[in-house]
N, C-alpha and C positions, 0 to 999 in steps of 0.2 A: 649503062653499068657496064664495065670492062670485064669483072670476075665473075663466074658463078662456080659454087661450092657443087664439088660432086655429092651425089645422093647418099653414099657410102660415109662421107666427111659432114654430111649434114644430119644424118640419123643419126651418127656417133655423137654430136653437139647437143641434139635432141633427147637422146638417153642420158648423157650426162648433166645436163641442166637439169631433168627432171628427178635426180634421184631425190631430191630434199623433199619435195611434194611425194613422192612414193614412200619416204620413210611415215610420212604423214599419214597417208592414205594407207598403209598397210596397219597402222597404229590404231586408227580410225575404225578400220573392219574387224580388228582385235578386239575392240572393245564391244561392238555390236552385238546384242543377245541374238539376233539373227540377221541375217544378211539381208539388205533391201535394195533393190534396184533404184528406185526411186534418190535414195541416199546415195549409192554410189554415183549416181549419174551426175549428182549434182556436187558432189565433191570432185569428180574428174572433170566437168564444165568449170567451175573455179579455177581450177589450177591450170588447167589446158589455157585459159583465157587468158589469166596474167602470165603464164611462161610465155606467150606469143606477144601479149602488150609489152611488156618490157624492154624485148629485145628492139621493138620499134619506137619505143622513146629513145633508148640507146643509140638506134642507128640515127635518129632526125638531130641526136645532140652531135655524134660522131660525125655525121656526115659534112655539118657545117665546118668544122676542125678539119677535116681531111685533107683539104687543098695546102694547109697550112704545116702539115706533116706528112707528105704523101712520100717524102726519100726515105720515111722511118718507118713506115706504115707495117712492113712484116714485121720488125721489132715490135711494136706498140701492140700489134695482135699478139704476137710469141708473149711476149710478157702480160697482157692481161690473162688471157690464157692458162697460162702457167700460174699465176695468182692465184687466181680462182679455183684452178686444179688442187694447187697448196693449200690454200684454205680450205678445201673440202676434206681433205686429208688431214688436215690439223684437227677440224672439227668431229672427225671420225672417232679421235682418241676418246672423245666426252661422251658416246653415245654407247652403251652397253646392250647387253641382249635381252636386260632386264628395265628397260628406257619404257615407262607407261606413257605412251601419247594417248589422250583423252578424247572423246567426241568432239569432232570439229566441225559438225553439219550444221550447227547453226550460225545465221547468217554473219555476225559481228565476228566471231572465233574463225569461220571459214574464211570471209576476207581480210584478216590480218596476218591468218598465214599462207593464203595464195600470194598475199602481198610479200612476206617474209622469205617464202623458198625462192620466189622469181629474181630476187635481186641480183643474183649470179648473171641472169640472162639479160639484164641491163647492160653490164658489160660486155657480154657477149654481142649486143646490137652493136656498140662500138666498134668492135672489132669489125663485123663485117661492113658497116660504113668505112673504114681507115683500108679496107680492102678492094674498097669501090663495088659491094656485091648488092647486087638488088635485094631487097628487103621482104617482099612479098610472099616468095617461094618458101624462102627459109623461116619465116615466122608462121606460115601454115603448117609448114611440116612439125614445128615444135610445136606447135598446138594441138596437132592431131595425135603425134604421140605422146605429149605428156598425158593428153585426155585418157588414151588407151591403156600407159602404163598405170594410170591414177585409178582408172575403174578394175584396172585387173589386181592392183594392188588393195584396194577394199575388197576385194574377192578373196585374195590368198588370204589378207590378214584375219577374215571372219572364219577362216578354215585353219589358222595357225595356232599352237599354244604358246609361240616365242616367235619373234623376228628379231633378224640381226641387221639392225638401221648402219652398224658402223661398216660393214663390208659393201653396203650399197654406196655409203658416201665415197669409201676409199676407191670403188670401180669408178664413180663418177670423174672423181677429183684424175686418175690416172688417166683416163680416156681424154681427158681436156688438156692435160699435159703433153699426150701424146700428138693431139690435135694441133697444137701450138708449135713442138717441134717441128710437125710434117710440114706448116703453113712455112715457117723460118726458113728450113731446107729447099722448100720449093722455092722460093725467092732467092736464095743465094745461088741455088744451082743453075738458076736462069742468068743471074747474072755472071756468070764465070765466061 
């Protein structure tokens, strides 16, 4: 592998892709009658696992395409990250402070929500492949960060009267766009 993401960039990506799962975690905590560590751990593990699995799947798919588009890899990574970021910002318009996210700790509901909230991470994995980045360190960081963020989200939700999912989505979207711009600028500057 030629490229390694610095820890700050990787943490930014991990936090950004975990925002959907955080919103659901906060909502689930909000509707708990009392905080339960076992439920918070189950939710955090499920979201963390799928946030780590999806980039791996994206990386495997993207790596097979990387040699065909290596001349454009930074543009593709930029486009994917900006597209995901814009999508998150667009979707934050639909989230109100009154949004009710019901209990998601049942197996089938948690599985579906874990997959749904990690789809954006699939495209991030493709970006990693196109940047010729090793995948195991990034998915470990993404999984751990998502686990911590979601556990804290359930805890915070159990203590809150209301939550603001739109702000979290907006923040995650802006972070991904900024990272996409950073990757593009780094490659363009290297080419000068």
